[in-house]
C-alpha positions as CSV (number, residue, x, y, z in Angstrom):
1,M,-23.2,-49.9,13.4
2,A,-23.2,-49.2,9.2
3,I,-27.0,-49.8,9.4
4,A,-27.3,-47.1,11.6
5,G,-25.1,-45.2,9.5
6,K,-27.0,-45.9,6.4
7,A,-30.2,-44.9,8.1
8,K,-28.9,-41.5,8.7
9,K,-27.9,-41.3,5.1
10,L,-31.1,-42.3,4.0
11,H,-32.6,-39.3,5.9
12,L,-34.5,-41.5,8.5
13,L,-33.1,-39.7,11.6
14,Q,-35.8,-37.4,11.8
15,Y,-38.2,-40.5,11.8
16,I,-36.2,-42.2,14.2
17,Q,-36.2,-39.1,16.8
18,Q,-40.1,-39.0,16.3
19,S,-41.3,-42.7,16.4
20,E,-40.4,-45.2,18.8
21,V,-41.6,-47.7,16.3
22,I,-39.3,-47.0,13.6
23,D,-36.5,-46.4,16.3
24,S,-37.1,-50.0,17.7
25,I,-37.1,-51.2,14.1
26,V,-34.0,-49.6,12.8
27,R,-32.2,-50.7,16.2
28,S,-33.5,-54.1,15.8
29,C,-31.9,-54.2,12.4
30,C,-28.5,-53.2,14.0
31,A,-29.2,-56.4,16.2
32,L,-29.3,-58.7,13.0
33,A,-25.8,-59.7,13.1
34,L,-26.0,-60.9,16.6
35,L,-28.1,-63.9,15.3
36,P,-26.9,-67.2,14.4
37,L,-26.1,-67.4,10.5
38,A,-29.0,-70.0,10.1
39,K,-31.5,-67.6,11.7
40,M,-30.4,-64.4,9.8
41,W,-32.8,-64.5,7.0
42,D,-35.7,-65.3,9.6
43,G,-34.7,-62.2,11.3
44,L,-34.8,-60.0,8.4
45,R,-38.3,-61.3,7.8
46,V,-39.6,-60.7,11.1
47,L,-38.4,-57.2,11.0
48,V,-40.0,-56.7,7.5
49,R,-43.3,-57.9,8.7
50,R,-43.0,-55.6,11.6
51,A,-42.7,-52.6,9.5
52,V,-45.5,-53.6,7.3
53,E,-47.9,-54.5,10.5
54,E,-47.1,-51.0,12.1
55,G,-47.4,-49.0,8.7
56,V,-43.8,-47.9,8.4
57,W,-42.9,-50.1,5.4
58,D,-43.0,-47.0,3.0
59,I,-40.3,-45.3,5.3
60,L,-38.2,-47.9,5.7
61,S,-38.1,-50.0,2.8
62,P,-34.9,-48.1,1.3
63,L,-33.3,-49.4,4.3
64,F,-34.2,-53.0,4.0
65,V,-33.2,-52.7,0.4
66,Y,-29.8,-51.8,1.6
67,I,-29.4,-54.3,4.0
68,R,-30.5,-57.2,1.7
69,N,-28.4,-56.0,-1.3
70,T,-25.2,-54.9,0.9
71,W,-25.2,-57.3,3.7
72,Y,-27.4,-60.5,2.9
73,S,-25.6,-61.9,-0.2
74,A,-24.1,-65.6,0.0
75,S,-20.7,-64.1,0.3
76,R,-21.3,-61.1,2.7
77,L,-23.7,-62.7,5.2
78,P,-21.1,-65.0,7.1
79,M,-19.0,-61.8,7.3
80,F,-22.0,-59.7,8.8
81,C,-22.7,-62.5,11.2
82,V,-20.8,-61.8,14.5
83,F,-22.8,-64.7,16.3
84,G,-20.3,-66.2,18.9
85,A,-17.5,-63.9,18.0
86,I,-15.7,-62.8,21.0
87,D,-15.2,-59.3,19.6
88,R,-18.6,-58.3,18.1
89,T,-17.1,-55.5,15.9
90,N,-17.5,-57.0,12.2
91,N,-15.4,-54.0,10.7
92,A,-12.0,-53.3,11.8
93,C,-12.5,-49.5,10.8
94,E,-15.7,-49.4,12.8
95,S,-13.6,-50.4,16.1
96,S,-11.0,-47.8,15.0
97,N,-13.5,-45.1,14.7
98,A,-15.1,-45.8,17.8
99,T,-11.8,-45.8,19.7
100,L,-10.8,-42.2,17.9
101,R,-14.2,-40.8,18.8
102,A,-13.9,-42.3,22.7
103,A,-10.5,-40.5,22.7
104,V,-11.7,-37.5,21.2
105,R,-14.8,-37.0,23.5
106,H,-16.2,-34.2,21.5
107,K,-18.4,-34.2,18.3
108,H,-16.5,-31.2,16.8
109,P,-13.2,-30.8,18.6
110,N,-10.9,-28.0,18.3
111,I,-7.6,-28.8,16.9
112,W,-5.8,-29.1,20.5
113,C,-8.4,-31.5,22.0
114,F,-7.9,-33.8,18.5
115,L,-4.1,-33.6,19.0
116,N,-4.3,-34.4,22.7
117,A,-6.5,-37.5,21.4
118,L,-4.0,-38.7,19.2
119,I,-1.1,-38.3,21.5
120,D,-3.1,-40.5,24.2
121,L,-3.8,-43.3,21.5
122,E,-0.1,-42.9,20.5
123,D,0.6,-43.6,24.4
124,I,-1.7,-46.5,24.6
125,T,-0.2,-48.0,21.1
126,E,3.2,-47.7,22.8
127,D,2.4,-49.4,25.9
128,D,0.7,-52.2,23.7
129,I,3.9,-52.7,21.6
130,C,6.4,-53.0,25.1
131,V,3.8,-55.5,26.3
132,L,3.7,-57.5,23.1
133,N,7.6,-57.3,22.7
134,C,7.7,-58.6,26.3
135,G,5.4,-61.9,24.9
136,R,2.3,-60.9,26.8
137,A,-1.0,-59.9,25.4
138,P,-2.2,-56.2,25.8
139,N,-4.9,-55.7,28.3
140,R,-8.0,-53.6,27.8
141,A,-10.1,-53.4,30.7
142,R,-13.5,-53.6,29.7
143,G,-16.1,-51.6,31.7
144,R,-18.7,-53.7,33.8
145,T,-21.7,-52.4,31.7
146,V,-20.1,-53.8,28.3
147,L,-19.4,-57.1,30.3
148,M,-22.9,-57.3,31.5
149,N,-23.9,-56.5,27.9
150,D,-21.9,-59.1,26.4
151,E,-23.3,-61.7,29.0
152,T,-26.7,-60.7,28.3
153,I,-26.4,-61.1,24.9
154,R,-24.9,-64.1,24.8
155,G,-27.5,-65.6,27.2
156,L,-30.1,-64.2,24.3
157,Q,-28.3,-66.0,21.6
158,E,-28.3,-69.2,23.6
159,D,-31.9,-68.9,24.2
160,V,-32.9,-68.1,20.6
161,Q,-30.7,-70.9,19.4
162,R,-32.4,-73.1,21.5
163,E,-35.7,-71.7,20.4
164,T,-36.9,-70.9,23.7
165,I,-37.5,-67.1,22.8
166,T,-38.7,-65.8,19.6
167,I,-36.4,-64.1,17.0
168,D,-38.4,-60.9,17.5
169,F,-38.0,-61.0,21.2
170,F,-34.3,-61.4,20.6
171,L,-34.0,-58.5,18.3
172,R,-36.1,-56.3,20.6
173,Q,-33.9,-57.3,23.5
174,A,-30.5,-57.5,21.7
175,S,-31.3,-53.9,20.4
176,R,-31.4,-52.6,23.7
177,R,-27.9,-53.7,24.5
178,I,-26.4,-52.1,21.8
179,E,-28.4,-48.8,22.3
180,G,-25.2,-46.9,23.2
181,V,-23.2,-47.6,20.1
182,Y,-26.4,-47.0,18.3
183,N,-26.8,-43.6,19.5
184,I,-23.3,-42.8,18.7
185,A,-23.7,-43.9,15.0
186,L,-26.7,-41.7,14.8
187,D,-24.8,-38.9,16.6
188,L,-27.7,-38.9,19.1
189,L,-25.3,-38.5,22.0
């Protein structure tokens, strides 16, 4: 969710909260990485066009410049694309941050909540090491909602690849499937 984090740093949070159009476009930008690599430039063009047509280009142009300059270079675009990946996190730090945030369960924890979260994570890590030492893979039970979102995104990816849906439709629908993580990245929860 680097794009959502950058939107926040660009002071777009007030616009996101006040405008469903801006919220939808920024959320759709976060779904660009879910597109097939060959369709990612088309996806960016679709969102730029939508921003222009909706009259919000002046507000969102710094975010589009960031996306273009940071993620859409020839060397970075393949790393940004998570199409077909089992684990859609394209950044190991992002995964670790999400794990820590979930363990802490508070935006601004006191020291005791933070230490308890670290102890819980240490226990999980110890369990994983024991399981690995026995020659098995650690099992992370994934929630039903996450699995359903994965399945929906996979179906949308198949449809956009077969061109039975538009890229715009894909981005709007896929962006709703990552809305929880998007809201966490923007500290909206």
